[in-house]
N, CA, C and O atoms as a Tripos MOL2 file, in Angstrom:
@<TRIPOS>MOLECULE
protein
  316   315    79     0     0
PROTEIN
NO_CHARGES

@<TRIPOS>ATOM
      1 N          26.7710   -7.6520    7.1370 N.3       1 MET1
      2 CA         25.6650   -8.5570    6.8990 C.3       1 MET1
      3 C          24.9280   -8.1210    5.6380 C.2       1 MET1
      4 O          24.5610   -6.9530    5.5130 O.2       1 MET1
      5 N          24.7100   -9.0260    4.7210 N.am      2 SER2
      6 CA         24.0710   -8.7130    3.4530 C.3       2 SER2
      7 C          22.5780   -9.0420    3.5090 C.2       2 SER2
      8 O          22.1860  -10.1150    3.9680 O.2       2 SER2
      9 N          21.7590   -8.1110    3.0400 N.am      3 LYS3
     10 CA         20.3080   -8.2650    2.9880 C.3       3 LYS3
     11 C          19.8200   -7.6100    1.7160 C.2       3 LYS3
     12 O          20.5970   -7.0160    0.9690 O.2       3 LYS3
     13 N          18.5180   -7.7250    1.4740 N.am      4 ASN4
     14 CA         17.9410   -6.8890    0.4340 C.3       4 ASN4
     15 C          17.2220   -5.7360    1.1180 C.2       4 ASN4
     16 O          16.8900   -5.8170    2.3000 O.2       4 ASN4
     17 N          16.9850   -4.6720    0.3780 N.am      5 LEU5
     18 CA         16.4520   -3.4400    0.9530 C.3       5 LEU5
     19 C          15.0930   -3.6420    1.6180 C.2       5 LEU5
     20 O          14.7850   -2.9550    2.5920 O.2       5 LEU5
     21 N          14.2910   -4.5470    1.1270 N.am      6 ALA6
     22 CA         12.9630   -4.7980    1.6880 C.3       6 ALA6
     23 C          13.0320   -5.4240    3.0820 C.2       6 ALA6
     24 O          12.0300   -5.4280    3.7980 O.2       6 ALA6
     25 N          14.1820   -5.9490    3.4800 N.am      7 GLN7
     26 CA         14.3300   -6.6000    4.7750 C.3       7 GLN7
     27 C          14.7520   -5.6510    5.8990 C.2       7 GLN7
     28 O          14.8150   -6.0590    7.0580 O.2       7 GLN7
     29 N          15.0400   -4.3920    5.5680 N.am      8 LEU8
     30 CA         15.4510   -3.4470    6.6040 C.3       8 LEU8
     31 C          14.2850   -3.0930    7.5100 C.2       8 LEU8
     32 O          13.1210   -3.2270    7.1310 O.2       8 LEU8
     33 N          14.6140   -2.6410    8.7090 N.am      9 GLU9
     34 CA         13.6120   -2.1500    9.6500 C.3       9 GLU9
     35 C          13.6660   -0.6310    9.6370 C.2       9 GLU9
     36 O          14.6810   -0.0440    9.2630 O.2       9 GLU9
     37 N          12.5750    0.0040   10.0440 N.am     10 ILE10
     38 CA         12.5090    1.4660   10.0420 C.3      10 ILE10
     39 C          13.6900    2.0380   10.8190 C.2      10 ILE10
     40 O          13.9750    1.6180   11.9400 O.2      10 ILE10
     41 N          14.3680    2.9990   10.2060 N.am     11 GLY11
     42 CA         15.5170    3.6600   10.8190 C.3      11 GLY11
     43 C          16.8560    3.0410   10.4760 C.2      11 GLY11
     44 O          17.8920    3.6720   10.6860 O.2      11 GLY11
     45 N          16.8670    1.8280    9.9570 N.am     12 GLN12
     46 CA         18.1300    1.1860    9.6030 C.3      12 GLN12
     47 C          18.7060    1.7930    8.3340 C.2      12 GLN12
     48 O          17.9790    2.1370    7.4020 O.2      12 GLN12
     49 N          20.0300    1.9170    8.3200 N.am     13 SER13
     50 CA         20.7440    2.4270    7.1570 C.3      13 SER13
     51 C          21.6360    1.3280    6.5900 C.2      13 SER13
     52 O          22.1000    0.4440    7.3090 O.2      13 SER13
     53 N          21.8590    1.4080    5.2870 N.am     14 ALA14
     54 CA         22.6820    0.4080    4.6130 C.3      14 ALA14
     55 C          23.3220    1.0390    3.3840 C.2      14 ALA14
     56 O          22.9560    2.1370    2.9640 O.2      14 ALA14
     57 N          24.2740    0.3280    2.8240 N.am     15 ILE15
     58 CA         24.9450    0.7520    1.5990 C.3      15 ILE15
     59 C          24.5200   -0.1850    0.4760 C.2      15 ILE15
     60 O          24.5240   -1.4050    0.6370 O.2      15 ILE15
     61 N          24.1560    0.3940   -0.6520 N.am     16 ILE16
     62 CA         23.7430   -0.4110   -1.8050 C.3      16 ILE16
     63 C          24.9620   -1.1180   -2.3860 C.2      16 ILE16
     64 O          25.9820   -0.4910   -2.6710 O.2      16 ILE16
     65 N          24.8420   -2.4350   -2.5570 N.am     17 ASN17
     66 CA         25.9230   -3.2350   -3.1410 C.3      17 ASN17
     67 C          25.6890   -3.5270   -4.6150 C.2      17 ASN17
     68 O          26.5410   -3.2390   -5.4550 O.2      17 ASN17
     69 N          24.5310   -4.1000   -4.9240 N.am     18 SER18
     70 CA         24.2460   -4.5290   -6.2920 C.3      18 SER18
     71 C          22.7510   -4.7480   -6.4590 C.2      18 SER18
     72 O          21.9630   -4.4910   -5.5490 O.2      18 SER18
     73 N          22.3740   -5.2310   -7.6500 N.am     19 PHE19
     74 CA         20.9760   -5.4780   -7.9800 C.3      19 PHE19
     75 C          20.8230   -6.9040   -8.4910 C.2      19 PHE19
     76 O          21.7590   -7.4660   -9.0600 O.2      19 PHE19
     77 N          19.6480   -7.4900   -8.2880 N.am     20 THR20
     78 CA         19.4060   -8.8500   -8.7560 C.3      20 THR20
     79 C          18.6330   -8.8880  -10.0710 C.2      20 THR20
     80 O          18.5700   -9.9300  -10.7230 O.2      20 THR20
     81 N          18.0480   -7.7620  -10.4630 N.am     21 ASP21
     82 CA         17.2420   -7.6840  -11.6860 C.3      21 ASP21
     83 C          17.8050   -6.5670  -12.5630 C.2      21 ASP21
     84 O          17.7220   -5.3940  -12.2010 O.2      21 ASP21
     85 N          18.3770   -6.9250  -13.7130 N.am     22 LYS22
     86 CA         19.0270   -5.9300  -14.5790 C.3      22 LYS22
     87 C          18.0460   -4.8990  -15.1260 C.2      22 LYS22
     88 O          18.3900   -3.7230  -15.2380 O.2      22 LYS22
     89 N          16.8330   -5.3190  -15.4660 N.am     23 HIS23
     90 CA         15.8300   -4.3810  -15.9790 C.3      23 HIS23
     91 C          15.4460   -3.3700  -14.9050 C.2      23 HIS23
     92 O          15.3800   -2.1700  -15.1700 O.2      23 HIS23
     93 N          15.1950   -3.8540  -13.7010 N.am     24 MET24
     94 CA         14.8310   -2.9840  -12.5860 C.3      24 MET24
     95 C          16.0220   -2.1150  -12.1780 C.2      24 MET24
     96 O          15.8360   -0.9770  -11.7460 O.2      24 MET24
     97 N          17.2260   -2.6340  -12.3110 N.am     25 ALA25
     98 CA         18.4240   -1.8780  -11.9300 C.3      25 ALA25
     99 C          18.5270   -0.5680  -12.6930 C.2      25 ALA25
    100 O          18.8950    0.4530  -12.1120 O.2      25 ALA25
    101 N          18.2110   -0.5760  -13.9780 N.am     26 LEU26
    102 CA         18.2760    0.6490  -14.7760 C.3      26 LEU26
    103 C          17.3230    1.6990  -14.2260 C.2      26 LEU26
    104 O          17.6920    2.8650  -14.0870 O.2      26 LEU26
    105 N          16.1170    1.2960  -13.9170 N.am     27 LYS27
    106 CA         15.1170    2.2070  -13.3490 C.3      27 LYS27
    107 C          15.6010    2.7650  -12.0040 C.2      27 LYS27
    108 O          15.4850    3.9620  -11.7430 O.2      27 LYS27
    109 N          16.1390    1.8940  -11.1620 N.am     28 LEU28
    110 CA         16.6090    2.3090   -9.8440 C.3      28 LEU28
    111 C          17.8280    3.2220   -9.9260 C.2      28 LEU28
    112 O          17.9450    4.1710   -9.1500 O.2      28 LEU28
    113 N          18.7280    2.9450  -10.8510 N.am     29 LEU29
    114 CA         19.8950    3.8010  -11.0520 C.3      29 LEU29
    115 C          19.4660    5.2110  -11.4430 C.2      29 LEU29
    116 O          20.0460    6.1890  -10.9720 O.2      29 LEU29
    117 N          18.4620    5.3180  -12.2930 N.am     30 GLU30
    118 CA         17.9540    6.6250  -12.7130 C.3      30 GLU30
    119 C          17.3340    7.4000  -11.5540 C.2      30 GLU30
    120 O          17.2650    8.6280  -11.5950 O.2      30 GLU30
    121 N          16.8830    6.6890  -10.5220 N.am     31 MET31
    122 CA         16.2750    7.3380   -9.3590 C.3      31 MET31
    123 C          17.2810    7.6130   -8.2410 C.2      31 MET31
    124 O          16.8940    8.0520   -7.1580 O.2      31 MET31
    125 N          18.5610    7.3620   -8.4920 N.am     32 GLY32
    126 CA         19.5880    7.6800   -7.5060 C.3      32 GLY32
    127 C          20.0560    6.5230   -6.6510 C.2      32 GLY32
    128 O          20.8940    6.7080   -5.7690 O.2      32 GLY32
    129 N          19.5360    5.3410   -6.8910 N.am     33 CYS33
    130 CA         19.9570    4.1560   -6.1300 C.3      33 CYS33
    131 C          21.1830    3.5540   -6.8100 C.2      33 CYS33
    132 O          21.0660    2.6070   -7.5870 O.2      33 CYS33
    133 N          22.3370    4.0960   -6.5210 N.am     34 THR34
    134 CA         23.5690    3.6420   -7.1540 C.3      34 THR34
    135 C          24.4140    2.8550   -6.1600 C.2      34 THR34
    136 O          24.3600    3.1300   -4.9610 O.2      34 THR34
    137 N          25.1900    1.8860   -6.6270 N.am     35 PRO35
    138 CA         26.0710    1.1460   -5.7250 C.3      35 PRO35
    139 C          26.9840    2.1150   -4.9660 C.2      35 PRO35
    140 O          27.5550    3.0400   -5.5440 O.2      35 PRO35
    141 N          27.1050    1.8750   -3.6580 N.am     36 GLY36
    142 CA         27.9130    2.7310   -2.7990 C.3      36 GLY36
    143 C          27.1050    3.8050   -2.0960 C.2      36 GLY36
    144 O          27.5950    4.4280   -1.1550 O.2      36 GLY36
    145 N          25.8750    4.0340   -2.5360 N.am     37 GLU37
    146 CA         25.0080    5.0630   -1.9420 C.3      37 GLU37
    147 C          24.4170    4.5460   -0.6240 C.2      37 GLU37
    148 O          24.0260    3.3840   -0.5200 O.2      37 GLU37
    149 N          24.3610    5.4220    0.3690 N.am     38 VAL38
    150 CA         23.7470    5.0740    1.6560 C.3      38 VAL38
    151 C          22.2460    5.2850    1.5420 C.2      38 VAL38
    152 O          21.7970    6.3190    1.0460 O.2      38 VAL38
    153 N          21.4710    4.3100    2.0000 N.am     39 VAL39
    154 CA         20.0120    4.4070    2.0220 C.3      39 VAL39
    155 C          19.5230    4.1380    3.4370 C.2      39 VAL39
    156 O          20.1630    3.4220    4.2060 O.2      39 VAL39
    157 N          18.3760    4.7250    3.7670 N.am     40 GLN40
    158 CA         17.7810    4.5020    5.0840 C.3      40 GLN40
    159 C          16.2920    4.2410    4.8960 C.2      40 GLN40
    160 O          15.6220    4.9590    4.1540 O.2      40 GLN40
    161 N          15.7780    3.2210    5.5630 N.am     41 LEU41
    162 CA         14.3430    2.9500    5.5230 C.3      41 LEU41
    163 C          13.6570    3.9620    6.4220 C.2      41 LEU41
    164 O          13.9150    4.0090    7.6250 O.2      41 LEU41
    165 N          12.7840    4.7720    5.8380 N.am     42 ASP42
    166 CA         12.1370    5.8580    6.5610 C.3      42 ASP42
    167 C          10.7350    5.4850    7.0290 C.2      42 ASP42
    168 O          10.3700    5.7460    8.1760 O.2      42 ASP42
    169 N           9.9490    4.8760    6.1460 N.am     43 ARG43
    170 CA          8.5570    4.5610    6.4690 C.3      43 ARG43
    171 C           8.1070    3.2920    5.7710 C.2      43 ARG43
    172 O           8.6490    2.8900    4.7410 O.2      43 ARG43
    173 N           7.0860    2.6700    6.3760 N.am     44 ILE44
    174 CA          6.4220    1.5220    5.7580 C.3      44 ILE44
    175 C           4.9250    1.8230    5.7880 C.2      44 ILE44
    176 O           4.3940    2.2090    6.8290 O.2      44 ILE44
    177 N           4.2520    1.6520    4.6730 N.am     45 ALA45
    178 CA          2.8110    1.9020    4.6020 C.3      45 ALA45
    179 C           2.0780    0.9830    5.5740 C.2      45 ALA45
    180 O           2.5800   -0.0950    5.8950 O.2      45 ALA45
    181 N           0.9060    1.3870    6.0440 N.am     46 PRO46
    182 CA          0.1610    0.5830    7.0230 C.3      46 PRO46
    183 C          -0.0600   -0.8730    6.6220 C.2      46 PRO46
    184 O          -0.0640   -1.7490    7.4870 O.2      46 PRO46
    185 N          -0.2420   -1.1490    5.3400 N.am     47 MET47
    186 CA         -0.4480   -2.5300    4.9020 C.3      47 MET47
    187 C           0.8750   -3.2050    4.5190 C.2      47 MET47
    188 O           0.8730   -4.3300    4.0200 O.2      47 MET47
    189 N           2.0100   -2.5170    4.7540 N.am     48 GLY48
    190 CA          3.3170   -3.1090    4.5150 C.3      48 GLY48
    191 C           3.9340   -2.8150    3.1550 C.2      48 GLY48
    192 O           5.0930   -3.1530    2.9190 O.2      48 GLY48
    193 N           3.1860   -2.1970    2.2680 N.am     49 ASP49
    194 CA          3.6820   -1.9230    0.9210 C.3      49 ASP49
    195 C           2.9760   -0.6930    0.3840 C.2      49 ASP49
    196 O           1.7460   -0.6670    0.4200 O.2      49 ASP49
    197 N           3.6520    0.3150   -0.1050 N.am     50 PRO50
    198 CA          5.0760    0.4390   -0.3940 C.3      50 PRO50
    199 C           5.8800    0.8720    0.8310 C.2      50 PRO50
    200 O           5.3480    1.0220    1.9300 O.2      50 PRO50
    201 N           7.1800    1.0670    0.6010 N.am     51 ILE51
    202 CA          8.0740    1.5850    1.6260 C.3      51 ILE51
    203 C           8.6750    2.8900    1.1170 C.2      51 ILE51
    204 O           8.7060    3.1410   -0.0880 O.2      51 ILE51
    205 N           9.1520    3.7220    2.0470 N.am     52 ALA52
    206 CA          9.8170    4.9750    1.6630 C.3      52 ALA52
    207 C          11.2460    4.9160    2.1900 C.2      52 ALA52
    208 O          11.4790    4.6110    3.3600 O.2      52 ALA52
    209 N          12.1980    5.2140    1.3080 N.am     53 ILE53
    210 CA         13.6080    5.2250    1.6930 C.3      53 ILE53
    211 C          14.1890    6.6090    1.4600 C.2      53 ILE53
    212 O          13.7310    7.3520    0.5920 O.2      53 ILE53
    213 N          15.1960    6.9420    2.2410 N.am     54 ARG54
    214 CA         15.9590    8.1720    2.0190 C.3      54 ARG54
    215 C          17.1920    7.7820    1.2150 C.2      54 ARG54
    216 O          17.9700    6.9170    1.6170 O.2      54 ARG54
    217 N          17.3530    8.4400    0.0720 N.am     55 VAL55
    218 CA         18.5000    8.1770   -0.7920 C.3      55 VAL55
    219 C          18.8180    9.4630   -1.5580 C.2      55 VAL55
    220 O          17.9100   10.1420   -2.0390 O.2      55 VAL55
    221 N          20.0700    9.7880   -1.6680 N.am     56 SER56
    222 CA         20.5210   10.9670   -2.4180 C.3      56 SER56
    223 C          19.8170   12.2480   -1.9850 C.2      56 SER56
    224 O          19.5780   13.1310   -2.8090 O.2      56 SER56
    225 N          19.4840   12.3580   -0.7010 N.am     57 GLY57
    226 CA         18.8980   13.5840   -0.1770 C.3      57 GLY57
    227 C          17.3960   13.7380   -0.3690 C.2      57 GLY57
    228 O          16.8670   14.8250   -0.1360 O.2      57 GLY57
    229 N          16.6930   12.6930   -0.7820 N.am     58 TYR58
    230 CA         15.2420   12.7960   -0.9200 C.3      58 TYR58
    231 C          14.5720   11.4870   -0.5230 C.2      58 TYR58
    232 O          15.2360   10.4640   -0.3620 O.2      58 TYR58
    233 N          13.2310   11.5280   -0.3650 N.am     59 LEU59
    234 CA         12.4540   10.3310   -0.0610 C.3      59 LEU59
    235 C          11.9990    9.6860   -1.3580 C.2      59 LEU59
    236 O          11.5010   10.3650   -2.2560 O.2      59 LEU59
    237 N          12.1670    8.3890   -1.4510 N.am     60 LEU60
    238 CA         11.7740    7.6280   -2.6300 C.3      60 LEU60
    239 C          10.8500    6.5050   -2.1840 C.2      60 LEU60
    240 O          11.1830    5.7430   -1.2760 O.2      60 LEU60
    241 N           9.7000    6.4040   -2.8180 N.am     61 SER61
    242 CA          8.7510    5.3430   -2.5140 C.3      61 SER61
    243 C           8.9620    4.1870   -3.4820 C.2      61 SER61
    244 O           9.0250    4.3810   -4.6960 O.2      61 SER61
    245 N           9.0690    2.9780   -2.9280 N.am     62 LEU62
    246 CA          9.2770    1.7680   -3.7320 C.3      62 LEU62
    247 C           8.3280    0.6700   -3.2830 C.2      62 LEU62
    248 O           7.9940    0.5670   -2.1030 O.2      62 LEU62
    249 N           7.9020   -0.1350   -4.2190 N.am     63 ARG63
    250 CA          7.1830   -1.3550   -3.8480 C.3      63 ARG63
    251 C           8.1900   -2.3130   -3.2240 C.2      63 ARG63
    252 O           9.3810   -2.2600   -3.5340 O.2      63 ARG63
    253 N           7.7110   -3.1830   -2.3490 N.am     64 LYS64
    254 CA          8.6210   -4.1460   -1.7210 C.3      64 LYS64
    255 C           9.2680   -5.0520   -2.7600 C.2      64 LYS64
    256 O          10.4230   -5.4470   -2.6000 O.2      64 LYS64
    257 N           8.5430   -5.3870   -3.8200 N.am     65 ALA65
    258 CA          9.1070   -6.2310   -4.8840 C.3      65 ALA65
    259 C          10.2910   -5.5330   -5.5430 C.2      65 ALA65
    260 O          11.2810   -6.1780   -5.8880 O.2      65 ALA65
    261 N          10.1920   -4.2130   -5.7210 N.am     66 GLU66
    262 CA         11.3010   -3.4490   -6.2940 C.3      66 GLU66
    263 C          12.4660   -3.3890   -5.3090 C.2      66 GLU66
    264 O          13.6210   -3.5900   -5.6860 O.2      66 GLU66
    265 N          12.1520   -3.1120   -4.0460 N.am     67 ALA67
    266 CA         13.1860   -2.9930   -3.0190 C.3      67 ALA67
    267 C          13.9300   -4.3160   -2.8060 C.2      67 ALA67
    268 O          15.1090   -4.3210   -2.4540 O.2      67 ALA67
    269 N          13.2460   -5.4180   -3.0190 N.am     68 SER68
    270 CA         13.8870   -6.7210   -2.8000 C.3      68 SER68
    271 C          14.9480   -7.0320   -3.8530 C.2      68 SER68
    272 O          15.7270   -7.9700   -3.6800 O.2      68 SER68
    273 N          14.9920   -6.2630   -4.9400 N.am     69 THR69
    274 CA         16.0180   -6.4810   -5.9680 C.3      69 THR69
    275 C          17.3040   -5.7090   -5.6740 C.2      69 THR69
    276 O          18.2740   -5.8150   -6.4240 O.2      69 THR69
    277 N          17.3160   -4.9320   -4.5860 N.am     70 ILE70
    278 CA         18.4850   -4.1330   -4.2080 C.3      70 ILE70
    279 C          19.1990   -4.8320   -3.0570 C.2      70 ILE70
    280 O          18.6440   -4.9450   -1.9650 O.2      70 ILE70
    281 N          20.4160   -5.2980   -3.2880 N.am     71 LEU71
    282 CA         21.2100   -5.9480   -2.2480 C.3      71 LEU71
    283 C          22.0150   -4.8950   -1.5120 C.2      71 LEU71
    284 O          22.6740   -4.0550   -2.1240 O.2      71 LEU71
    285 N          21.9520   -4.9530   -0.1760 N.am     72 VAL72
    286 CA         22.6200   -3.9360    0.6550 C.3      72 VAL72
    287 C          23.4300   -4.5920    1.7530 C.2      72 VAL72
    288 O          23.2460   -5.7670    2.0710 O.2      72 VAL72
    289 N          24.3390   -3.8040    2.3290 N.am     73 SER73
    290 CA         25.0960   -4.2020    3.5230 C.3      73 SER73
    291 C          24.7460   -3.2110    4.6220 C.2      73 SER73
    292 O          24.8310   -1.9980    4.4280 O.2      73 SER73
    293 N          24.3530   -3.7340    5.7720 N.am     74 LEU74
    294 CA         24.0180   -2.8630    6.8930 C.3      74 LEU74
    295 C          25.2290   -2.0790    7.3440 C.2      74 LEU74
    296 O          26.3500   -2.5860    7.3260 O.2      74 LEU74
    297 N          25.0020   -0.8390    7.7490 N.am     75 LEU75
    298 CA         26.0670   -0.0530    8.3360 C.3      75 LEU75
    299 C          26.3540   -0.5890    9.7310 C.2      75 LEU75
    300 O          25.4530   -1.1180   10.3820 O.2      75 LEU75
    301 N          27.5770   -0.4650   10.1970 N.am     76 ALA76
    302 CA         28.0100   -1.0310   11.4810 C.3      76 ALA76
    303 C          27.1240   -0.5790   12.6370 C.2      76 ALA76
    304 O          26.9190   -1.3470   13.5770 O.2      76 ALA76
    305 N          26.5950    0.6360   12.5990 N.am     77 ALA77
    306 CA         25.7610    1.1510   13.6930 C.3      77 ALA77
    307 C          24.4500    0.3990   13.8090 C.2      77 ALA77
    308 O          23.7950    0.4810   14.8480 O.2      77 ALA77
    309 N          24.0380   -0.3370   12.7690 N.am     78 ASN78
    310 CA         22.7420   -1.0370   12.7640 C.3      78 ASN78
    311 C          22.8510   -2.5220   13.0950 C.2      78 ASN78
    312 O          21.8300   -3.1950   13.2300 O.2      78 ASN78
    313 N          24.0440   -3.0330   13.2260 N.am     79 ILE79
    314 CA         24.2030   -4.4830   13.4200 C.3      79 ILE79
    315 C          24.0530   -4.8280   14.8860 C.2      79 ILE79
    316 O          24.1530   -5.9970   15.2580 O.2      79 ILE79
@<TRIPOS>BOND
     1     1     2 1
     2     2     3 1
     3     3     4 2
     4     3     5 am
     5     5     6 1
     6     6     7 1
     7     7     8 2
     8     7     9 am
     9     9    10 1
    10    10    11 1
    11    11    12 2
    12    11    13 am
    13    13    14 1
    14    14    15 1
    15    15    16 2
    16    15    17 am
    17    17    18 1
    18    18    19 1
    19    19    20 2
    20    19    21 am
    21    21    22 1
    22    22    23 1
    23    23    24 2
    24    23    25 am
    25    25    26 1
    26    26    27 1
    27    27    28 2
    28    27    29 am
    29    29    30 1
    30    30    31 1
    31    31    32 2
    32    31    33 am
    33    33    34 1
    34    34    35 1
    35    35    36 2
    36    35    37 am
    37    37    38 1
    38    38    39 1
    39    39    40 2
    40    39    41 am
    41    41    42 1
    42    42    43 1
    43    43    44 2
    44    43    45 am
    45    45    46 1
    46    46    47 1
    47    47    48 2
    48    47    49 am
    49    49    50 1
    50    50    51 1
    51    51    52 2
    52    51    53 am
    53    53    54 1
    54    54    55 1
    55    55    56 2
    56    55    57 am
    57    57    58 1
    58    58    59 1
    59    59    60 2
    60    59    61 am
    61    61    62 1
    62    62    63 1
    63    63    64 2
    64    63    65 am
    65    65    66 1
    66    66    67 1
    67    67    68 2
    68    67    69 am
    69    69    70 1
    70    70    71 1
    71    71    72 2
    72    71    73 am
    73    73    74 1
    74    74    75 1
    75    75    76 2
    76    75    77 am
    77    77    78 1
    78    78    79 1
    79    79    80 2
    80    79    81 am
    81    81    82 1
    82    82    83 1
    83    83    84 2
    84    83    85 am
    85    85    86 1
    86    86    87 1
    87    87    88 2
    88    87    89 am
    89    89    90 1
    90    90    91 1
    91    91    92 2
    92    91    93 am
    93    93    94 1
    94    94    95 1
    95    95    96 2
    96    95    97 am
    97    97    98 1
    98    98    99 1
    99    99   100 2
   100    99   101 am
   101   101   102 1
   102   102   103 1
   103   103   104 2
   104   103   105 am
   105   105   106 1
   106   106   107 1
   107   107   108 2
   108   107   109 am
   109   109   110 1
   110   110   111 1
   111   111   112 2
   112   111   113 am
   113   113   114 1
   114   114   115 1
   115   115   116 2
   116   115   117 am
   117   117   118 1
   118   118   119 1
   119   119   120 2
   120   119   121 am
   121   121   122 1
   122   122   123 1
   123   123   124 2
   124   123   125 am
   125   125   126 1
   126   126   127 1
   127   127   128 2
   128   127   129 am
   129   129   130 1
   130   130   131 1
   131   131   132 2
   132   131   133 am
   133   133   134 1
   134   134   135 1
   135   135   136 2
   136   135   137 am
   137   137   138 1
   138   138   139 1
   139   139   140 2
   140   139   141 am
   141   141   142 1
   142   142   143 1
   143   143   144 2
   144   143   145 am
   145   145   146 1
   146   146   147 1
   147   147   148 2
   148   147   149 am
   149   149   150 1
   150   150   151 1
   151   151   152 2
   152   151   153 am
   153   153   154 1
   154   154   155 1
   155   155   156 2
   156   155   157 am
   157   157   158 1
   158   158   159 1
   159   159   160 2
   160   159   161 am
   161   161   162 1
   162   162   163 1
   163   163   164 2
   164   163   165 am
   165   165   166 1
   166   166   167 1
   167   167   168 2
   168   167   169 am
   169   169   170 1
   170   170   171 1
   171   171   172 2
   172   171   173 am
   173   173   174 1
   174   174   175 1
   175   175   176 2
   176   175   177 am
   177   177   178 1
   178   178   179 1
   179   179   180 2
   180   179   181 am
   181   181   182 1
   182   182   183 1
   183   183   184 2
   184   183   185 am
   185   185   186 1
   186   186   187 1
   187   187   188 2
   188   187   189 am
   189   189   190 1
   190   190   191 1
   191   191   192 2
   192   191   193 am
   193   193   194 1
   194   194   195 1
   195   195   196 2
   196   195   197 am
   197   197   198 1
   198   198   199 1
   199   199   200 2
   200   199   201 am
   201   201   202 1
   202   202   203 1
   203   203   204 2
   204   203   205 am
   205   205   206 1
   206   206   207 1
   207   207   208 2
   208   207   209 am
   209   209   210 1
   210   210   211 1
   211   211   212 2
   212   211   213 am
   213   213   214 1
   214   214   215 1
   215   215   216 2
   216   215   217 am
   217   217   218 1
   218   218   219 1
   219   219   220 2
   220   219   221 am
   221   221   222 1
   222   222   223 1
   223   223   224 2
   224   223   225 am
   225   225   226 1
   226   226   227 1
   227   227   228 2
   228   227   229 am
   229   229   230 1
   230   230   231 1
   231   231   232 2
   232   231   233 am
   233   233   234 1
   234   234   235 1
   235   235   236 2
   236   235   237 am
   237   237   238 1
   238   238   239 1
   239   239   240 2
   240   239   241 am
   241   241   242 1
   242   242   243 1
   243   243   244 2
   244   243   245 am
   245   245   246 1
   246   246   247 1
   247   247   248 2
   248   247   249 am
   249   249   250 1
   250   250   251 1
   251   251   252 2
   252   251   253 am
   253   253   254 1
   254   254   255 1
   255   255   256 2
   256   255   257 am
   257   257   258 1
   258   258   259 1
   259   259   260 2
   260   259   261 am
   261   261   262 1
   262   262   263 1
   263   263   264 2
   264   263   265 am
   265   265   266 1
   266   266   267 1
   267   267   268 2
   268   267   269 am
   269   269   270 1
   270   270   271 1
   271   271   272 2
   272   271   273 am
   273   273   274 1
   274   274   275 1
   275   275   276 2
   276   275   277 am
   277   277   278 1
   278   278   279 1
   279   279   280 2
   280   279   281 am
   281   281   282 1
   282   282   283 1
   283   283   284 2
   284   283   285 am
   285   285   286 1
   286   286   287 1
   287   287   288 2
   288   287   289 am
   289   289   290 1
   290   290   291 1
   291   291   292 2
   292   291   293 am
   293   293   294 1
   294   294   295 1
   295   295   296 2
   296   295   297 am
   297   297   298 1
   298   298   299 1
   299   299   300 2
   300   299   301 am
   301   301   302 1
   302   302   303 1
   303   303   304 2
   304   303   305 am
   305   305   306 1
   306   306   307 1
   307   307   308 2
   308   307   309 am
   309   309   310 1
   310   310   311 1
   311   311   312 2
   312   311   313 am
   313   313   314 1
   314   314   315 1
   315   315   316 2
@<TRIPOS>SUBSTRUCTURE
     1 MET1         2 RESIDUE 1 A MET
     2 SER2         6 RESIDUE 1 A SER
     3 LYS3        10 RESIDUE 1 A LYS
     4 ASN4        14 RESIDUE 1 A ASN
     5 LEU5        18 RESIDUE 1 A LEU
     6 ALA6        22 RESIDUE 1 A ALA
     7 GLN7        26 RESIDUE 1 A GLN
     8 LEU8        30 RESIDUE 1 A LEU
     9 GLU9        34 RESIDUE 1 A GLU
    10 ILE10       38 RESIDUE 1 A ILE
    11 GLY11       42 RESIDUE 1 A GLY
    12 GLN12       46 RESIDUE 1 A GLN
    13 SER13       50 RESIDUE 1 A SER
    14 ALA14       54 RESIDUE 1 A ALA
    15 ILE15       58 RESIDUE 1 A ILE
    16 ILE16       62 RESIDUE 1 A ILE
    17 ASN17       66 RESIDUE 1 A ASN
    18 SER18       70 RESIDUE 1 A SER
    19 PHE19       74 RESIDUE 1 A PHE
    20 THR20       78 RESIDUE 1 A THR
    21 ASP21       82 RESIDUE 1 A ASP
    22 LYS22       86 RESIDUE 1 A LYS
    23 HIS23       90 RESIDUE 1 A HIS
    24 MET24       94 RESIDUE 1 A MET
    25 ALA25       98 RESIDUE 1 A ALA
    26 LEU26      102 RESIDUE 1 A LEU
    27 LYS27      106 RESIDUE 1 A LYS
    28 LEU28      110 RESIDUE 1 A LEU
    29 LEU29      114 RESIDUE 1 A LEU
    30 GLU30      118 RESIDUE 1 A GLU
    31 MET31      122 RESIDUE 1 A MET
    32 GLY32      126 RESIDUE 1 A GLY
    33 CYS33      130 RESIDUE 1 A CYS
    34 THR34      134 RESIDUE 1 A THR
    35 PRO35      138 RESIDUE 1 A PRO
    36 GLY36      142 RESIDUE 1 A GLY
    37 GLU37      146 RESIDUE 1 A GLU
    38 VAL38      150 RESIDUE 1 A VAL
    39 VAL39      154 RESIDUE 1 A VAL
    40 GLN40      158 RESIDUE 1 A GLN
    41 LEU41      162 RESIDUE 1 A LEU
    42 ASP42      166 RESIDUE 1 A ASP
    43 ARG43      170 RESIDUE 1 A ARG
    44 ILE44      174 RESIDUE 1 A ILE
    45 ALA45      178 RESIDUE 1 A ALA
    46 PRO46      182 RESIDUE 1 A PRO
    47 MET47      186 RESIDUE 1 A MET
    48 GLY48      190 RESIDUE 1 A GLY
    49 ASP49      194 RESIDUE 1 A ASP
    50 PRO50      198 RESIDUE 1 A PRO
    51 ILE51      202 RESIDUE 1 A ILE
    52 ALA52      206 RESIDUE 1 A ALA
    53 ILE53      210 RESIDUE 1 A ILE
    54 ARG54      214 RESIDUE 1 A ARG
    55 VAL55      218 RESIDUE 1 A VAL
    56 SER56      222 RESIDUE 1 A SER
    57 GLY57      226 RESIDUE 1 A GLY
    58 TYR58      230 RESIDUE 1 A TYR
    59 LEU59      234 RESIDUE 1 A LEU
    60 LEU60      238 RESIDUE 1 A LEU
    61 SER61      242 RESIDUE 1 A SER
    62 LEU62      246 RESIDUE 1 A LEU
    63 ARG63      250 RESIDUE 1 A ARG
    64 LYS64      254 RESIDUE 1 A LYS
    65 ALA65      258 RESIDUE 1 A ALA
    66 GLU66      262 RESIDUE 1 A GLU
    67 ALA67      266 RESIDUE 1 A ALA
    68 SER68      270 RESIDUE 1 A SER
    69 THR69      274 RESIDUE 1 A THR
    70 ILE70      278 RESIDUE 1 A ILE
    71 LEU71      282 RESIDUE 1 A LEU
    72 VAL72      286 RESIDUE 1 A VAL
    73 SER73      290 RESIDUE 1 A SER
    74 LEU74      294 RESIDUE 1 A LEU
    75 LEU75      298 RESIDUE 1 A LEU
    76 ALA76      302 RESIDUE 1 A ALA
    77 ALA77      306 RESIDUE 1 A ALA
    78 ASN78      310 RESIDUE 1 A ASN
    79 ILE79      314 RESIDUE 1 A ILE
């Protein structure tokens, strides 16, 4: 099932497929969000933005607008 990263629920893991914004993609690639990388939604701020994801062995905080540009596929354990 294909979603964007901002649509995940806490604890869900997914694999990064691609990006919808080329400018944002460069920034995200530099932070370790590469296609094929497993990401997990770790936390959501009380007001819903930003979110924290686990990627490449560390926690990364992203705005939901940034996360929505990352297309992912849910791992089978989360479907």
